[in-house]
N, C-alpha and C positions, 0 to 999 in steps of 0.2 A: 454378485454384480455390483460394481462400484456405484456409489451415489452420484447424483448430479453435483458437480463441484460448484455449489453456490459460493461466491467469493466477494471480497471487498478489500479496499485499501484505506488505511488511516494514515494521513500525512501530517506530521508536525512541521510547520513552516518556520523558517528563520525570520526573525523580526528585528529590524534596525530602526531606531528612532532618530530622526534628524530634527533636533529641537534645541532651542536656547534654554529651555527649562530642564527639569529633572523628572523624566517619566520612566518608570520601571518597565521592563519587558512585559510583566503581568498586566500592568495598567494599560500599556499600549495594545496588547492582545485583546483585552476586554473592550477597549474603545473601538478597535477595528471591527470586532464581531458585532457589537451593539449598533455600530453605525449602519451595518448592513441589515440586521434583523429588525431594527426599529421601523423599517419601511414596510414590513409585512403586516398583514391584517391584525395578527395577534402573535406575540412571541410565545411559542409553546416550549415549556421547559422539559428537561430530561428527567425521567423517572428512575431513581437510583434503587428502587425496591429490589431488583434482582442482581445488583452488582456484587461480584464476589471474586476480585482479582487475586485473592490469596489462595484460592483452591489450586492444588497441584495435581497434574495428570498422573504423577507417579504414586499418588496417595500419601505423600509426605513432602516436606520441604527440607532442603539442606539446612543444617544448623547455621543460624546466622543470616539466612536468606530473608530479604525484605521485600514483601509484595508491594506493588505500586499503590500509592495513595489514591483514594477516590476524592477528588476535590469538589465537593458538593456546593461550596460557597461561590464558585466562579461561574461566569456566564456559560450557559450550556443550552443550546437551542436545537430543535428539530425543524427541518425545512420541508417545504411542500414536495420536494423531489425524493423525500424519504431519507435524506442524509442527516448526519449529526454535525453540528458546527459549534466548537467550544474552546475554552482555554484549558490547556493541559501542560503542566510544568513550564509555565511562562511562555508558551507558544500557542498561536492560533492553530487549531487542529481541525481538519476536515475529514470526516469519515464518510466514504461513499455509501449509498444505499446498497443492499444486497443485490448482486448481479448473478445471472445464471450462465454467463459465458465470458471469456476474456475480452472479446471485442466490445461487448456491452460495458465491461469494466473500464476499458480505455476511454470510452465516451464519458462515463460519469467521473472518472478521475480528471479528465480535461475540464469538465463542468466545474469541478472544485477550483481549478486555476482561474476560471472566469469569475467565480464568486469571490475569490481572494483579491483579484484585480479590482473588482467593483467595490469591495470593502475598503481598499486603499483610497479610491476616489471619494467614497462617502465620508471617510475619516478626514480626508484632506479639507473637505468643506467645513468641518467643525473646528479645525485647528487654526491658530493664528497664522498669518502670512509667513512663509519661510519654514514652517514646521511641517513635518511629514512622517508617516509611518511607512516604511518600505518592507516588503515581504519578498523572501527568496525561497524557492523550492529547492533546497539543498539539505545537507545532512551534518554539517559541522561549521563552527564559527572560526576555525583556524587557531583557536586558543586552547584546544584540548577538550572542547565540549561537543558532544554529538547529540542529535535529535533524530527521531526515527521516521521511517516510512514502513508501516507494518501491514502485512497481508493477512487475510483470514480465509480459510477453506473449510467447507463442510465435509466431514468424514464420518464413517461408521464408528460408533462407540465400541463395537466388538473387536476392532483391529488392535492387536497388542501394541502398546506404546513403544516397547522396545524395538519392534519391527520398523516403526516409523523412524526412530532414531537411526537405526542401522542403515536403512535404505534411502532416506531423504537427505542425510547429511552430505554425501558426496555431491548431490545435485546442488544444494545450497552453497557449498564451498566453491563450485566451479561455474555456476550460471552467471557469475559476475562478468564473464566474458562477453555477454550480450546485454546485461542489464546494469552494469556498472555505470555510474554517472561521471566518473573521471575526477581526478584531484591533483592539483599542483602541490608537491611536497608531501609531508606526512605529519602525523601527530602521535602522541604516546610513544615517543622514540626511546628505545632501550639503549643501554650502553654499547651493545655490540652491533647495533643497526648501522648499516652503511647509509649515507645520504641518498634520498630518493627524489628525483626531479619531478616525476609524474607517475601516478598510479591509476589503476583501473577503477577501483571502488572508493567511495567516500567513507563507507562504514567499516571496511575490513580492519582498520587500525584499532577499532574499539571492541573487538570480540576476544574474550579471555577464557571462556569455558565452552565445553561441548554441549552440555545440557544443564538447564537451570530455570528458575522461576523469574529472576529479576530482568528488568528491561532497561535500567538506567545505569547500573553499576555491575561489573563482572558479567557483562552481557554474554549470553550463551548463543551458540549457533542454533540449537533447538530449544525453543521456549516451551515451558511446561504448564503455562497458565491453562487451567481447565474451567473455562467459563463459556459454556456452549451457546447461550442465548437461544436456546431451542430445547426440545424435549431431551433432558439429560440421560434418559434411559436408552435413547436411540442414537444420539448424535454427539460428536465432539467438534469443537471449532478449533482447528489448528491455527495458532497465532504465530506467524512468521515475522521475526523482527530483524532479519539479517539483510534485507534488501535496501538498495539506494532509492531515493526519490528521483524518478525519471521525468524528463520533459519530452524525450523522444517517444512517440507512440509505439514504434516497433519494439523498443526496449520494454515498455510496460506490457505490451501484448505478449511478448515471449516470456517475460518474468512470470506472469500469471498462467499463461497457457501451458508452458512446459512443466511448471510445478503442479498444475492440476493433473497432467498426464502421469507424472511420477507418482503422485498420491493415489490415483486410480489403480496403477499397477501394484502399489503397496496394499491397497484394500483387497484386491483380488489375488494377492500373494503370487504375483507374476514376476519372476526374475530370470527365468530360462536357465537357472543354475549359475548365474553370473554373480559373483560376490565382489562388489566395488567399495567395500568399507575402507576408509582411509586410516593409515597408521597414526597420523597426527593432524586431525582436522583444523585445529586452531592455527598451528604453524602453516598449514597449507593455504588457508584462506588469506593469510597475510602475504605469503610468498607469491601467490598467484597475482594478487593485486599489485604488487610492486614490480611486476614484470610485464609491461605492455608489449614486449617483444614476443611474449607467449611461448617462451622456451622452457620455463620452469617445469621440472618433473617432480611429481609427488608420488609417495610410496603408499601402496595399499597394504592392508594387514597381511595379505597373502605373500608379500614381498615383491609383487609386480610393480613396475614403475611406469607411470603414464603422464603425459602432459594434460593440462586441463581440457584442451580441445579434444584429445583422444578419449578422455573420460566422458565428455559430452557426446561424442560420436557413439560410445557404447550405450548411453542412455537413450539416444535417439533411435538406435537400432532396436532396442527392447520396446520402445514406445510404438514404433511402426508395426512390429509383430503383434503387440498387444491389441492395437486398434484394428488390425486386419482380422483378428479373432473376435473382438468384443464390440467393434463399432465405435461411434462417436457420441452416443446418447449422453454420456457423462459430462460432455464439454459443450453442449449446445447444438449438436447435430453435425451432419457431414460437412457442411460448408465451412464452419468455424474450425472443426477438428482437422480437416484436411489443410486448412490455412496454417494452423499451428505447426503441423508436421513439415509442410513445404517450406515455411519461413525459417523454421529451426534448421533444416537441412541447408537452405540457401546461406544462412548466416555462418554456419560452421564451415561451409566451403570457402566463404570469403575470408574468415579468420585464418584458415589453413593456408590459403594461397596469396591473398592480397587484402589485408585488413583495411587499408585505406579505401577500398571499393565500397565499404560499408559506412562511409562518413555521413551519408544522408539518412542513415537508419539507426545508428547506435550512438548513445550519448557520449561515452568516453572517447570514441574515435573522432567524433565531431569536435569535441572540446580540445583534444590533443592537437588536431590540425589547426584550430584557431590559435591556441597558445603558441605552438611552435612557429607558425607563420608570423605572428606579431613579434616574437622574440628575434627571429632571423631578420625581419625588416628593420628593426630598431637596434640590432646589435646588442641585445641584453644578455646578461648572464642567466643561467637556468634558475637562479634563486633570487632574481630581481623581484621586489615587492609588487611591481606593476603586473606581474604574471598572476600573482595571487588575487589582485584586484580584478583582473580579467576573468579569472575563474569564478569569482563571486558574481560578476555582472552577467555571466552566462545564465545564471539562475534567477535573475531579477524578473519579477512578474509585471513590472511596469512595461507596457507595450513599447513605449518610446525609448526605454533604456535596455531592454533585454537583448543580449547578444544572440541567444538561441533563436529569438523571433526573426532575426535578420538572416538566418541560415535557410537554405533550401532543403528542409527536412521533410521526409516522406510522412504523409498523413494517412491514417487508416480509417478515420471516421470523418464524416462530412461536418463542416462548421455549423450547419443548420441543426444537425442532430445534437451537437454539443450545446447549442443555444437552448434547444428544447429540454435537454437534460438538466439545465440550470433550475428549472421549476417543475419538471415532470418526472415522476418516478419510473423505474423500469417496469414493464408490464408483466414480467415473467417470474417475479418473486413476491413475497409478502410485503416488500417495500411499496408495492402498488396500493395495497389497502391502507397502509400508514399514510402515504402521501395524499391519497384521495380524501381520506378523513380530514386531513389538515386543510385541504383545499375547500371542502364543502362545509365542514362543521367546526371550524377553528374556535368559535366562541364557546363551544360546549366541551372542548378538550382541555383537561387540566394538565396532563403530562403524557409523555410517550417514551418508549424505548424500543430496543430491537424486537422484543417478543411480546409487547402489549401496548394498548392505547387505553388511557383512563379518561372516562367521560363524566361530566357533571351536568345532568339534565334537570337540575332543580329539585331532585328528590334524594334523600339519604337512603342508602349509602352511595358513594361514588361507584361507578360501574367500570370494571376493568375487563377489556376484551383481550383474551390471550391469543397470541399468534406463535404457537410453539412449533409449527411446521413451516420451514422457510420457503417451501414451494406451494403453499396455500395462500389465498388472498391475492392471487394474480388477477389480471384483467379478465381472463377467461372465467375465473371463479366468481368474481364479485361485480362485474360491470352491470349485469342485469339487476343486481341488488341495489346498487347506487341509483340506477335509472328510475327505480320505483319508490325511493325513499326521499321524502321532502323535509325530514327533520332528523336530528340525531336520535330522538326517542323512537321514531319509527324504525330507524336502522337497528337499534338495540333490540327492539321487539322482534324484528324479522330474524336477526341473528340468534335470538333465544329460541326461536321456533324451528 
């Protein structure tokens, strides 16, 4: 039986410095984050004790592969909602707390946007007049550089990694149909590439391999980083780096929800005899992105040829059969699970018949309508620089500047829930324990990370509380404990007993 798909999103935000002086992106990102966390009761740093980004799920690393660096010298904070907020590769990065279903994840991903917007406001108050740090929730700078929006999913350690590669790759290549963020033009242009006016995904240009460990160069469709942040004997944390950063809540919901369903089917070895392996995944992910008319046909290893929409219909059909047999416990219960299946079907029907009908739900379609409408009104060429500027402004997180904010996009979570998620952790994962500890006993916490909290109660040695089970430490598990503890020492005593 598939595990509950505990999930999270790590978003690296684009940062632009409007300044008369010379401020590097790293300095700007540090200022941005410090401006926000300095208002907290106490800034709790990240514990790097268990960081191991060089570990490869295949048991080896390709010759010459370079694991990501752990930048321990840069600002790295844990927030009361259980999230991580830090500088990564000269970008401000917000990692949501662990969530137990995709709708909860949408809420906490949106909370990250609010936190970045408030960070900009806080930084603006510290800078001289006319200077500003601007943040964009996008994936490329238009100059050949890309930054990521990574997802994480809890899966069973016993699942053969080769099975994950075989059966997840077709989904990751084609799901951009509903979770692509849209992009004017292209980057990493080859000699044989025809010019592209608009494409579905911001990230597709930057993927060069099918499987690998790296995340910044020679990016692979399937990332092999084996860093479970949980009991390594029982769990694997699948690190998905192929997704775009979404502003549309429906896109984020389907990105996480459909991937969780495909992973559950992989865990339970459910494929109904259907082999959807692609003959050339890297070529396919780029070709699909460059065809917003959705007519591109990709070839399977079997020789069969399908469009991306047809392949997604195959996956949806398998998922429906699987859920009819197994239920929805793995994805948060009947309500959320049914919502994923129904929305998935609705979007595929729209893509098949009238993609424009999805303009209030899907990022790339909303952006394309905006770009084409502006181009036609002003009589611009398809490669006019104004369209690239419009593309960038779609992702601007300043409420008064954001083009996305002006659109009538469908929302799946209530704004009040998002506001709560800015400071409060999810109640259904271990993030609840982490967040409540920071709320109640910040002065006694030295550091924290995904799977532990380190306390200093005035006695040697420091006390580390392990959290190796992602579904322990929930409100149901620990609320009574917190209700009866008036000090961190008492909490540690009760935990020890």
